[in-house]
MARDREN-104162 format. One record per residue: residue in one letter; y, x negated, z of N, C-alpha, C, O in turn. Coordinates in steps of 0.02 Angstrom, whole numbers, always signed. Example, Ala and Ser with C-alpha at 12.3 -4.5 7.8 and 13.67 -1.06 7.14 Angstrom:
! MARDREN-104162
   res      nyy      nxx      nzz     cayy     caxx     cazz      cyy      cxx      czz      oyy      oxx      ozz
     a     -284     -660     +390     -225     -615     +390     -165     -660     +390     -166     -712     +423
     s     -112     -642     +354      -53     -684     +357       +2     -645     +394      +57     -670     +402
END
This chain:
! MARDREN-104162
   res      nyy      nxx      nzz     cayy     caxx     cazz      cyy      cxx      czz      oyy      oxx      ozz
     m      -57      -43       +6       -4       -2      -20      +57      -35      -23      +47      -95      -14
     d     +122      -22      -34     +180      -67      -19     +238      -25      -43     +236      +34      -58
     h     +272      -52      -44     +326       +2      -40     +420      -38      -81     +422      -98      -92
     l     +462       -8      -91     +510      -32     -106     +589      +38     -115     +583      +97     -129
     y     +633      +10     -104     +695      +52      -79     +734      +71     -163     +750      +25     -201
     l     +742     +133     -177     +769     +150     -241     +834     +176     -224     +849     +179     -164
     p     +883     +199     -276     +925     +230     -286     +901     +317     -306     +851     +334     -338
     v     +961     +367     -271     +918     +417     -280     +976     +470     -324    +1023     +473     -283
     v     +990     +499     -364    +1033     +525     -398     +999     +627     -417     +941     +647     -411
     k    +1046     +658     -434    +1025     +747     -450    +1039     +733     -522    +1081     +695     -547
     e    +1003     +765     -545    +1016     +788     -614    +1084     +789     -645    +1101     +763     -699
     k    +1127     +829     -595    +1194     +831     -645    +1234     +766     -625    +1295     +768     -636
     d    +1205     +705     -594    +1243     +664     -601    +1251     +639     -670    +1224     +668     -717
     t    +1300     +567     -680    +1296     +548     -756    +1250     +481     -749    +1231     +449     -700
     l    +1242     +473     -810    +1195     +406     -806    +1238     +349     -799    +1210     +295     -787
     i    +1304     +350     -804    +1352     +279     -793    +1347     +274     -697    +1339     +228     -656
     s    +1355     +336     -694    +1350     +330     -598    +1294     +302     -582    +1296     +246     -557
     a    +1237     +331     -591    +1181     +326     -589    +1166     +243     -590    +1148     +213     -539
     i    +1177     +204     -664    +1168     +139     -676    +1211      +95     -619    +1182      +44     -599
     s    +1268     +107     -594    +1326      +79     -556    +1293      +83     -488    +1319      +44     -448
     l    +1244     +119     -464    +1211     +128     -407    +1140      +65     -407    +1127      +22     -365
     m    +1113      +79     -460    +1077      +19     -494    +1102      -46     -489    +1071      -90     -460
     k    +1143      -51     -509    +1170     -118     -525    +1198     -147     -451    +1196     -206     -434
     k    +1217     -105     -421    +1233     -123     -343    +1195     -142     -303    +1214     -180     -259
     d    +1124     -120     -307    +1080     -155     -253    +1017     -185     -314     +960     -187     -292
     q    +1027     -203     -376     +999     -238     -434     +930     -210     -433     +880     -246     -434
     s     +928     -151     -431     +871      -98     -432     +844      -87     -503     +875      -64     -550
     p     +776     -110     -504     +727      -99     -545     +710      -20     -586     +677      -11     -637
     a     +738      +19     -553     +726      +86     -568     +744     +141     -535     +759     +127     -477
     l     +750     +208     -550     +798     +265     -517     +746     +328     -508     +696     +345     -540
     i     +772     +350     -461     +735     +417     -427     +799     +461     -457     +859     +448     -453
     v     +765     +518     -489     +812     +574     -513     +766     +638     -483     +706     +646     -491
     t     +815     +686     -445     +791     +742     -404     +808     +783     -459     +848     +770     -503
     g     +766     +846     -450     +782     +912     -478     +736     +970     -460     +696     +966     -413
     k     +746    +1035     -507     +701    +1072     -492     +630    +1057     -530     +598    +1108     -543
     e     +611    +1014     -542     +541    +1002     -559     +527     +950     -515     +476     +919     -530
     g     +565     +925     -453     +529     +876     -422     +553     +803     -427     +576     +789     -483
     p     +552     +753     -380     +586     +688     -404     +531     +657     -476     +476     +678     -493
     v     +563     +613     -500     +533     +576     -555     +581     +511     -538     +636     +508     -510
     l     +542     +464     -562     +539     +373     -555     +577     +350     -645     +543     +356     -696
     f     +623     +334     -644     +629     +299     -705     +637     +234     -700     +671     +220     -651
     p     +618     +184     -734     +643      +97     -735     +693      +97     -761     +714     +143     -796
     s     +718      +52     -752     +788      +35     -779     +805      +28     -874     +853      +35     -912
     r     +736      +11     -879     +738       -3     -950     +747      +62    -1000     +773      +71    -1055
     a     +712     +100     -952     +725     +172     -973     +791     +197     -975     +817     +222    -1025
     v     +816     +190     -920     +896     +208     -898     +947     +189     -927     +996     +225     -938
     f     +938     +124     -944     +980      +81     -984     +996      +93    -1062    +1049     +105    -1091
     r     +937      +88    -1082     +910     +115    -1165     +943     +194    -1170     +981     +209    -1216
     s     +926     +234    -1126     +942     +312    -1132    +1034     +320    -1138    +1063     +361    -1175
     y    +1069     +268    -1091    +1135     +269    -1086    +1163     +233    -1168    +1208     +254    -1204
     g    +1134     +196    -1176    +1150     +153    -1254    +1114     +203    -1295    +1094     +182    -1349
     n    +1100     +272    -1280    +1090     +299    -1328    +1105     +358    -1332    +1073     +404    -1357
     f    +1178     +358    -1293    +1228     +410    -1272    +1193     +463    -1232    +1225     +516    -1239
     v    +1145     +470    -1198    +1122     +519    -1148    +1175     +512    -1091    +1189     +459    -1063
     e    +1206     +579    -1077    +1245     +579    -1019    +1235     +600     -963    +1270     +580     -917
     l    +1174     +654     -952    +1186     +647     -884    +1092     +635     -847    +1041     +641     -880
     c    +1097     +621     -784    +1032     +598     -780     +979     +658     -784     +920     +641     -788
     g     +991     +719     -783     +953     +777     -800     +921     +781     -876     +876     +817     -898
     d     +967     +726     -909     +944     +750     -978     +896     +691    -1010     +877     +694    -1068
     l     +877     +627     -956     +832     +574     -966     +763     +614     -976     +740     +658     -939
     d     +732     +587    -1040     +663     +615    -1058     +606     +592    -1015     +592     +534    -1000
     r     +567     +665     -991     +526     +653     -914     +473     +605     -956     +441     +569     -918
     k     +460     +598    -1013     +402     +560    -1025     +419     +480    -1023     +375     +438    -1036
     l     +479     +463    -1006     +504     +400     -987     +478     +389     -932     +460     +332     -918
     g     +470     +448     -882     +479     +433     -792     +404     +443     -786     +362     +457     -828
     q     +399     +428     -702     +323     +444     -693     +352     +515     -614     +397     +498     -576
     k     +324     +569     -606     +323     +603     -561     +302     +563     -477     +261     +520     -463
     v     +345     +597     -441     +348     +551     -393     +327     +604     -352     +345     +660     -369
     l     +284     +598     -292     +262     +653     -228     +340     +645     -178     +372     +597     -158
     d     +346     +703     -175     +409     +713     -118     +352     +716      -44     +311     +760      -32
     l     +366     +661       -9     +335     +663      +58     +364     +682     +120     +337     +683     +175
     t     +440     +702     +101     +483     +742     +177     +453     +771     +194     +478     +786     +247
     k     +398     +804     +189     +369     +868     +235     +294     +841     +252     +248     +881     +259
     s     +286     +770     +258     +222     +754     +279     +202     +741     +350     +145     +731     +372
     n     +261     +744     +384     +249     +709     +461     +230     +639     +482     +193     +614     +525
     i     +268     +619     +437     +263     +540     +435     +304     +505     +504     +365     +511     +512
     d     +277     +481     +534     +337     +456     +597     +372     +389     +594     +351     +346     +555
     e     +406     +381     +620     +446     +312     +602     +412     +260     +615     +421     +211     +579
     r     +356     +259     +678     +337     +214     +698     +287     +182     +643     +269     +123     +641
     e     +263     +256     +584     +226     +231     +531     +254     +187     +478     +232     +135     +453
     i     +312     +225     +467     +367     +201     +420     +390     +115     +432     +412      +81     +387
     h     +381      +95     +493     +435      +34     +520     +363      -17     +512     +365      -77     +495
     g     +294      +26     +529     +240      -10     +512     +235      -30     +423     +219      -84     +398
     l     +254      +26     +391     +232      -17     +326     +276      -50     +292     +258      -83     +243
     t     +350      -48     +314     +398      -92     +290     +411     -152     +311     +442     -199     +284
     t     +382     -147     +366     +374     -236     +401     +317     -269     +389     +322     -321     +357
     q     +261     -251     +407     +179     -277     +405     +153     -249     +360      +92     -252     +368
     l     +175     -207     +287     +125     -166     +248      +66     -132     +294       +7     -125     +279
     t      +86     -121     +331      +18      -51     +357       -3       +2     +334      +27      +53     +351
     p      -47       +5     +298      -54      +56     +269      -48     +138     +298      -98     +152     +331
     i       -8     +185     +293      -11     +256     +312      -65     +299     +270      -54     +327     +216
     p     -124     +298     +308     -180     +340     +273     -167     +413     +252     -189     +433     +198
     k     -136     +448     +288     -114     +503     +255      -89     +516     +186     -115     +551     +142
     v      -22     +475     +184      -14     +469     +134      -41     +430      +65      -10     +439      +13
     g     -104     +386      +67     -126     +370      +33     -184     +433       +5     -210     +436      -50
     r     -195     +478      +59     -237     +520      +34     -202     +585       -5     -241     +621      -37
     q     -130     +605       -6      -85     +643      -28      -79     +618     -103      -85     +662     -146
     l      -69     +560     -121      -65     +521     -179      -98     +526     -227      -81     +540     -285
     e     -173     +510     -196     -232     +497     -222     -244     +576     -247     -260     +589     -305
     k     -233     +632     -190     -255     +705     -216     -216     +727     -275     -246     +755     -321
     n     -150     +718     -278      -94     +724     -335     -100     +690     -388      -70     +709     -438
     n     -146     +622     -390     -141     +583     -453      -87     +565     -456      -55     +589     -504
     l      -55     +524     -418       +4     +500     -410      +14     +435     -389      -26     +415     -348
     k      +66     +387     -411      +64     +325     -395     +135     +316     -361     +157     +259     -350
     f     +167     +365     -347     +237     +338     -306     +239     +405     -246     +220     +461     -264
     g     +260     +394     -186     +283     +449     -157     +340     +429     -131     +349     +368     -132
     l     +387     +466     -104     +456     +471      -96     +484     +486      -21     +461     +540       -3
     l     +509     +468       +9     +530     +469      +90     +592     +458      +79     +609     +406      +52
     p     +645     +515     +100     +712     +502      +73     +743     +457     +139     +719     +465     +195
     m     +791     +418     +129     +804     +380     +203     +873     +397     +208     +885     +427     +260
     n     +930     +385     +164     +993     +381     +190    +1026     +396     +131    +1034     +362      +80
     t    +1047     +469     +150    +1088     +516      +81    +1154     +473     +103    +1176     +470      +46
     k    +1189     +447     +131    +1240     +415     +124    +1261     +359      +72    +1310     +349      +36
     l    +1203     +330      +86    +1196     +260      +25    +1147     +283      -16    +1114     +241      -47
     r    +1133     +350      -24    +1097     +366      -99    +1022     +343     -113     +992     +349     -166
     t     +998     +314      -51     +934     +290      -44     +878     +300      -34     +875     +333      +18
     a     +810     +287      -62     +749     +312      -16     +695     +255      -35     +692     +218      -84
     l     +655     +263      +20     +592     +229      +30     +543     +255      -24     +516     +308      -10
     v     +526     +226      -86     +463     +237     -117     +399     +194      -99     +394     +134     -106
     i     +347     +242      -71     +299     +210      -76     +242     +229     -127     +241     +284     -156
     t     +190     +174     -136     +144     +159     -178      +92     +151     -158      +87     +128     -102
     l      +31     +168     -199      -38     +148     -152      -62      +65     -174      -84      +22     -137
     f      -50      +61     -238      -69      -39     -246      +12      -50     -265      +59      -14     -282
     e       -2     -135     -250      +59     -183     -253      +56     -170     -335     +111     -151     -355
     t       +0     -175     -393      +10     -183     -459      +60     -110     -490      +82     -111     -547
     y      +71      -57     -447      +85       -2     -473     +171      -26     -462     +212      -15     -506
     k     +182      -49     -415     +250      -92     -395     +277     -131     -453     +332     -128     -480
     a     +213     -178     -467     +237     -230     -532     +252     -205     -594     +290     -235     -633
     e     +225     -147     -606     +248      -98     -662     +316      -88     -669     +343      -85     -725
     i     +357      -82     -599     +419      -56     -634     +474     -132     -608     +527     -144     -638
     v     +456     -162     -568     +496     -219     -535     +479     -283     -578     +419     -297     -583
     g     +527     -325     -612     +525     -366     -647     +583     -409     -636     +629     -392     -599
     q     +581     -479     -676     +604     -540     -664     +684     -537     -708     +737     -561     -690
     n     +667     -495     -775     +717     -498     -824     +778     -452     -814     +783     -421     -761
     v     +817     -447     -857     +907     -422     -840     +896     -383     -895     +863     -404     -942
     i     +931     -311     -892     +949     -278     -939    +1028     -259     -934    +1047     -235     -881
     c    +1063     -266     -970    +1152     -247     -971    +1170     -192    -1014    +1153     -197    -1073
     v    +1195     -153    -1000    +1232     -108    -1059    +1313     -114    -1047    +1330     -119     -988
     c    +1368     -115    -1096    +1427     -113    -1096    +1466      -39    -1063    +1441      +18    -1065
     t    +1507      -51    -1045    +1542      +23    -1018    +1593      +37    -1072    +1643      +71    -1058
     g    +1578       +4    -1163    +1623      +35    -1186    +1620      +76    -1234    +1593      +35    -1271
     p    +1624     +123    -1268    +1627     +173    -1326    +1546     +171    -1367    +1505     +216    -1379
     d    +1546     +107    -1378    +1471     +113    -1419    +1410      +91    -1376    +1354     +101    -1401
     r    +1414      +61    -1308    +1369      +58    -1262    +1330       +8    -1296    +1278      +19    -1328
     h    +1356      -45    -1288    +1293      -99    -1317    +1249     -131    -1277    +1266     -169    -1231
     l    +1190     -115    -1293    +1126     -156    -1236    +1109     -228    -1255    +1113     -250    -1312
     v    +1086     -268    -1194    +1070     -339    -1210    +1022     -325    -1159    +1038     -298    -1106
     e     +954     -346    -1176     +889     -381    -1120     +878     -444    -1122     +865     -474    -1174
     g     +882     -481    -1041     +840     -545    -1051     +900     -594    -1060     +883     -650    -1080
     i     +978     -582    -1049    +1014     -631    -1041    +1047     -638     -974    +1105     -617     -972
     p    +1020     -665     -915    +1058     -667     -857    +1132     -690     -859    +1149     -725     -907
     g    +1178     -673     -810    +1243     -694     -793    +1276     -658     -827    +1328     -689     -822
     l    +1296     -594     -875    +1313     -551     -907    +1346     -500     -854    +1394     -470     -877
     d    +1334     -489     -804    +1352     -425     -759    +1416     -443     -733    +1423     -489     -693
     g    +1476     -400     -760    +1544     -395     -760    +1580     -450     -797    +1624     -485     -772
     k    +1554     -457     -869    +1588     -512     -896    +1607     -469     -977    +1584     -412     -983
     g    +1638     -490    -1023    +1644     -436    -1069    +1589     -456    -1120    +1566     -512    -1132
     c    +1576     -391    -1149    +1537     -377    -1193    +1559     -434    -1251    +1616     -456    -1259
     n    +1508     -448    -1284    +1511     -505    -1339    +1518     -469    -1398    +1526     -505    -1447
     i    +1517     -400    -1410    +1533     -352    -1472    +1609     -330    -1464    +1654     -339    -1505
     c    +1612     -307    -1416    +1689     -245    -1406    +1729     -274    -1352    +1787     -252    -1351
     a    +1711     -325    -1300    +1722     -350    -1233    +1749     -308    -1180    +1790     -323    -1137
     h    +1709     -238    -1195    +1688     -199    -1118    +1668     -256    -1068    +1661     -315    -1084
     s    +1660     -230    -1006    +1619     -241     -969    +1538     -246     -978    +1508     -214    -1022
     y    +1508     -287     -936    +1441     -264     -930    +1425     -240     -866    +1465     -244     -820
     e    +1351     -205     -859    +1345     -175     -799    +1258     -192     -809    +1222     -179     -856
     c    +1245     -221     -754    +1174     -246     -762    +1120     -254     -696    +1132     -268     -637
     t    +1063     -240     -726    +1002     -233     -664     +943     -260     -672     +923     -257     -730
     l     +905     -286     -632     +830     -305     -645     +798     -261     -696     +831     -212     -714
     s     +747     -268     -719     +701     -250     -770     +653     -271     -787     +650     -332     -778
     i     +600     -244     -817     +525     -278     -816     +530     -327     -886     +482     -361     -903
END
């Protein structure tokens, strides 16, 4: 069992505001909550969608993401969460729920002010599917130029139009 902290947005939030949240924490993914439940989108899907002029988080193509099990009503106490986040101690009831629902990720909302959540996964390999060492950037200009794999561009001017880049980690 493993975990990571990811930003959480709503369907009505703009993609550029989601990208700013991802950039702030160098997040490799984003959770979008809505009518159909939470969905995890890797940074590459978010940035490429923005580059293709998608405006709202709710307009992201669900096929690019993975459904996430909402664990808020699972009666998981603080000691279990602390054990998982500090010593990677598994939480058996979470594992059973993920397996029962055939899902890779579960969501425990943590800090609504910071808009972050604890995302739990059954296996480290699932986490490795979204956490990478590459960089993805998109410029804030009207043409939304996308650049992948070039570190050090965050906040710098776009090579094509001079608007600044927003960057985060990517697979």
